Structure formats: C-alpha cells, structure tokens
N, CA and C of each residue as an Amber inpcrd file, in Angstrom:
protein
    96
 -43.1550000 -82.5900000 -23.4490000 -41.8790000 -82.8140000 -24.1320000
 -41.8420000 -82.0260000 -25.4420000 -43.0190000 -81.9200000 -26.0830000
 -43.0710000 -81.2290000 -27.3690000 -42.7780000 -79.7370000 -27.2050000
 -43.3210000 -79.1460000 -26.1420000 -43.0730000 -77.7290000 -25.8900000
 -41.5920000 -77.4620000 -25.6450000 -40.9450000 -78.3970000 -24.9450000
 -39.5220000 -78.2610000 -24.6560000 -38.7170000 -78.2820000 -25.9530000
 -39.1350000 -79.1460000 -26.8740000 -38.4620000 -79.2470000 -28.1670000
 -38.5720000 -77.9330000 -28.9360000 -39.7730000 -77.3630000 -28.9390000
 -40.0060000 -76.0890000 -29.6270000 -39.1900000 -74.9740000 -28.9720000
 -39.1610000 -74.9850000 -27.6420000 -38.3900000 -73.9900000 -26.9030000
 -36.9060000 -74.1220000 -27.2330000 -36.4350000 -75.3630000 -27.2850000
 -35.0460000 -75.6400000 -27.6120000 -34.6950000 -75.1110000 -28.9920000
 -35.6090000 -75.3120000 -29.9350000 -35.4270000 -74.8470000 -31.3020000
 -35.3080000 -73.3250000 -31.3260000 -36.1610000 -72.6660000 -30.5510000
 -36.1350000 -71.2110000 -30.4740000 -34.8360000 -70.6940000 -29.8890000
 -34.3560000 -71.3610000 -28.8390000 -33.1040000 -70.9540000 -28.1990000
 -31.9320000 -71.1340000 -29.1550000 -31.9130000 -72.2490000 -29.8770000
 -30.8530000 -72.5160000 -30.8420000 -30.8620000 -71.4610000 -31.9470000
 -32.0630000 -71.1040000 -32.3940000 -32.2300000 -70.0830000 -33.4170000
 -31.7020000 -68.7410000 -32.9300000 -32.0280000 -68.4160000 -31.6930000
 -31.6010000 -67.1600000 -31.0990000 -30.0780000 -67.1100000 -30.9890000
 -29.4860000 -68.2200000 -30.5480000 -28.0270000 -68.2970000 -30.4360000
 -27.3780000 -68.1190000 -31.8020000 -27.9830000 -68.7270000 -32.8140000
 -27.4720000 -68.6230000 -34.1770000 -27.4770000 -67.1680000 -34.6390000
 -28.5880000 -66.4760000 -34.3670000 -28.7140000 -65.0700000 -34.7520000
 -27.6880000 -64.2170000 -34.0120000 -27.5750000 -64.4420000 -32.7070000
 -26.6490000 -63.6540000 -31.8830000 -25.2100000 -63.8650000 -32.3350000
 -24.8800000 -65.1040000 -32.7440000 -23.5160000 -65.4010000 -33.1700000
 -23.2350000 -64.8930000 -34.5780000 -24.2060000 -65.0440000 -35.4770000
 -23.9560000 -64.7940000 -36.8930000 -24.1130000 -63.3370000 -37.2950000
 -25.0940000 -62.6460000 -36.7140000 -25.4010000 -61.2940000 -37.1640000
 -24.2330000 -60.3190000 -36.9570000 -23.6000000 -60.2710000 -35.7740000
 -22.4610000 -59.3550000 -35.6050000 -21.3230000 -59.6940000 -36.5690000
 -21.0900000 -60.9890000 -36.7790000 -20.0450000 -61.4450000 -37.6840000
 -20.3240000 -60.9700000 -39.1030000 -21.5640000 -61.1750000 -39.5360000
 -21.9970000 -60.7630000 -40.8700000 -21.9230000 -59.2420000 -41.0090000
 -22.3270000 -58.5380000 -39.9610000 -22.3080000 -57.0770000 -39.9830000
 -20.8800000 -56.5610000 -40.0850000 -19.9620000 -57.2300000 -39.4080000
 -18.5530000 -56.8350000 -39.4620000 -18.0080000 -56.9900000 -40.8720000
 -18.3100000 -58.1160000 -41.4980000 -17.8680000 -58.3570000 -42.8760000
 -18.4570000 -57.3050000 -43.8060000 -19.7470000 -57.0290000 -43.6120000
 -20.4360000 -56.0530000 -44.4490000 -19.8090000 -54.6740000 -44.2850000
 -19.4630000 -54.3250000 -43.0470000 -18.8630000 -53.0210000 -42.7680000
 -17.4680000 -52.9250000 -43.3730000 -16.6810000 -53.9760000 -43.2460000
 -15.3230000 -53.9660000 -43.7730000 -15.3310000 -53.9260000 -45.2970000
 -16.3060000 -54.5910000 -45.9060000 -16.4300000 -54.5850000 -47.3580000
 -16.8840000 -53.2160000 -47.8560000 -17.8450000 -52.6420000 -47.1270000
 -18.5640000 -51.4660000 -47.5460000 -17.7180000 -50.2720000 -47.8770000
C-alpha cells in the first residue's frame, strides 16, 4: 500500500508539472 501511495504522489506531481509548465511558459513568453 505504501508503494502505491508513493507512486500516486509521483503521478500527481507529474500531472502538476505537465499542466503548469506550459501555462507558465506561455505567460513568460507573452511577458517577455
């Protein structure tokens, strides 16, 4: 169960990165 929790955390982190990075990059590009 513990490994599943860690895996879940990693997946959530990955989703966060995938969602946030392009958004942040777009803002940075538009500002730049």
